[in-house]
C-alpha positions in Angstrom: 37.0 58.1 109.8 36.0 54.5 111.3 37.0 51.7 109.2 34.5 50.1 106.8 32.9 46.5 107.9 32.0 45.7 104.3 32.9 42.4 103.8 34.0 41.6 107.5 32.8 38.0 108.5 30.7 37.9 111.5 30.9 35.0 113.9 27.5 33.4 114.5 26.9 31.5 118.1 24.6 28.6 118.0 23.5 27.0 120.9 23.5 22.8 120.3 21.6 20.4 122.7 22.3 16.5 122.5 19.5 14.3 124.1 19.1 10.8 124.3 19.1 7.6 126.9 22.0 6.5 128.5 24.7 4.4 126.5 23.1 5.8 123.0 26.8 7.2 122.5 26.1 11.3 122.7 29.6 12.1 124.2 31.4 9.9 121.7 29.5 11.8 119.0 30.7 15.1 120.4 34.2 14.0 121.1 34.3 12.8 117.3 32.7 15.8 115.8 34.8 18.4 118.4 38.3 16.6 118.7 38.3 14.0 116.0 38.4 10.8 119.0 37.1 8.0 120.3 37.3 5.8 123.2 35.9 2.4 124.3 36.2 3.7 128.0 32.8 4.8 129.2 32.1 7.5 131.6 28.3 8.7 132.2 27.8 12.0 131.9 26.7 13.6 135.1 24.5 16.6 134.3 25.9 18.0 131.6 28.9 18.5 129.6 30.2 21.1 127.5 32.2 21.2 124.2 33.1 23.9 121.7 33.9 23.7 118.2 34.1 26.5 115.3 33.2 25.4 111.8 33.2 27.5 108.5 30.1 26.9 106.2 30.9 28.8 102.7 31.5 32.4 104.2 30.0 31.9 107.4 31.8 31.1 110.7 29.6 29.4 113.3 31.2 29.0 117.2 28.6 25.6 118.5 28.2 25.7 121.9 27.4 21.8 122.2 25.4 20.6 125.5 26.0 17.1 125.8 23.1 16.2 128.4 23.4 13.5 130.7 20.8 10.1 129.3 19.3 10.4 133.1 18.3 14.1 132.9 15.0 13.2 131.3 12.7 13.7 134.3 15.3 16.2 136.0 13.8 20.0 137.0 17.1 20.9 135.2 16.2 19.5 131.7 14.3 23.4 131.2 17.6 25.3 131.5 19.3 22.7 129.4 17.5 23.2 126.4 16.4 27.2 126.9 17.4 29.0 124.1 18.6 26.3 122.0 19.1 26.8 118.1 19.5 23.3 117.5 18.4 20.0 119.4 19.8 16.2 118.5 18.0 13.3 119.6 20.6 10.6 119.6 19.3 6.6 119.8 21.3 3.7 119.2 20.2 1.7 116.0 21.0 -1.9 118.0 18.7 -0.4 120.6 14.8 -0.3 120.1 13.9 1.1 123.5 16.3 4.0 122.9 14.7 4.9 119.7 11.0 4.7 121.4 12.8 7.0 123.9 13.1 9.8 121.4 9.2 10.4 121.6 9.6 10.9 125.4 12.4 13.2 124.9 10.5 15.3 122.4 7.6 15.2 124.5 9.8 16.8 127.1 11.1 19.4 125.0 8.3 20.6 123.4 6.9 21.8 126.9 9.9 24.1 127.1 10.4 25.0 123.1 6.6 25.8 123.2 7.4 29.4 124.8 10.9 29.5 122.7 12.3 30.6 119.7 11.8 28.1 116.9 14.4 25.1 117.0 16.2 22.8 114.3 15.6 19.4 115.3 17.2 16.5 114.1 16.5 12.5 114.5 20.5 11.0 114.8 20.5 7.3 114.6 24.2 6.0 116.1 26.5 3.3 115.5 26.2 2.6 111.5 29.0 0.8 112.1 26.8 -2.4 113.7 24.3 -2.3 111.0 24.3 -6.2 111.3 23.2 -5.9 114.8 20.5 -3.3 114.0 17.1 -3.4 115.7 15.7 0.0 114.1 14.5 -0.7 110.6 15.5 2.2 108.0 11.9 3.1 107.1 10.9 3.3 110.9 13.7 6.0 111.2 12.6 8.0 108.5 8.4 7.8 108.8 9.3 9.2 112.7 11.6 11.8 111.6 9.3 12.6 108.6 5.9 12.8 111.3 7.7 14.9 113.7 9.6 17.3 111.5 13.1 16.2 112.2 15.9 16.3 109.7 17.2 12.5 109.6 20.5 11.4 110.1 22.6 8.1 110.5 26.3 8.2 111.8 28.5 6.1 113.5 30.8 7.9 116.5 33.1 5.3 116.2 34.0 5.5 112.2 33.0 8.9 112.0 30.6 8.4 109.0 28.4 11.2 108.7 29.3 12.8 111.8 30.7 16.5 110.5 27.8 16.0 107.7 25.5 15.7 110.3 26.2 19.0 112.2 27.1 20.9 109.0 23.6 20.0 107.6 21.7 20.8 110.8 23.7 24.4 111.7 23.0 25.2 107.5 19.4 24.5 108.1 19.3 26.4 111.3 20.9 29.5 109.7 19.2 29.1 106.5 22.2 28.2 104.4 21.9 26.1 101.4 24.6 23.7 100.5 25.8 22.2 97.7 26.0 18.7 96.7 29.7 18.8 97.0 29.9 20.2 100.3 27.5 17.7 101.4 29.5 14.8 100.0 33.0 16.0 101.3 31.9 16.3 104.7 31.4 12.5 104.9 34.0 11.1 106.7 34.9 7.4 107.3 37.4 6.0 109.5 37.7 2.1 109.0 37.1 -0.1 112.3 37.1 -3.3 113.1 33.4 -5.2 113.5 33.0 -6.1 117.1 30.9 -9.3 117.4 29.0 -10.5 120.0 31.6 -12.5 121.7 34.0 -9.5 121.4 31.3 -7.3 123.2 30.7 -9.8 126.2 34.5 -9.8 126.6 34.8 -6.5 127.1 31.6 -6.1 129.3 33.0 -8.7 131.5 36.5 -6.9 131.7 35.2 -3.6 132.9 32.4 -2.6 135.5 30.4 -0.2 133.4 29.2 -0.9 129.8 27.9 1.4 127.3 27.2 2.1 123.7 30.8 3.8 123.3 32.4 0.6 124.6 30.7 -1.7 122.6 30.5 0.8 119.5 
């Protein structure tokens, strides 16, 4: 007689696509979530990079296949392949850059053309660099209104400190799989690592000492 599968935990595989302009900190966000690490050095993504992370939500085991797409890919013919069959799409912008927030609409319009022919997808608006609140260019009410108007879930995170990063991924996965999280589960996933504030003078010094600059460098 074959062994019973009653009570067996089935691993669910979820494709997550991370989109947004260059220098919004997408790769830093993925590295913080998957490897709990952050680097000031910036290496622009060419095409797409991949991350793998297994998480547990209640009695669910979820394998996240994360596609970190280049910020230069919006007008690339490959964008269709990148977002095809995605379960979750994170639209990331830098809260200190109004232009990166405005671009989210263009990213969404590009994705909508592909997703109109695919499965329903969990969409999320992610404002990165909450540790640089003193340089915020995108008001919170504007962020919230845009997310509400389009139907995105709303998240403010810091790849640099880790603030809300785990919670963001946990919530979008739970929404995607129709898992109801308790308040305790939401609160315990908020991780903060203390980091010094980078002043404008320090930021300029960092930029002068390297040939490239980015959200990951300044964050």
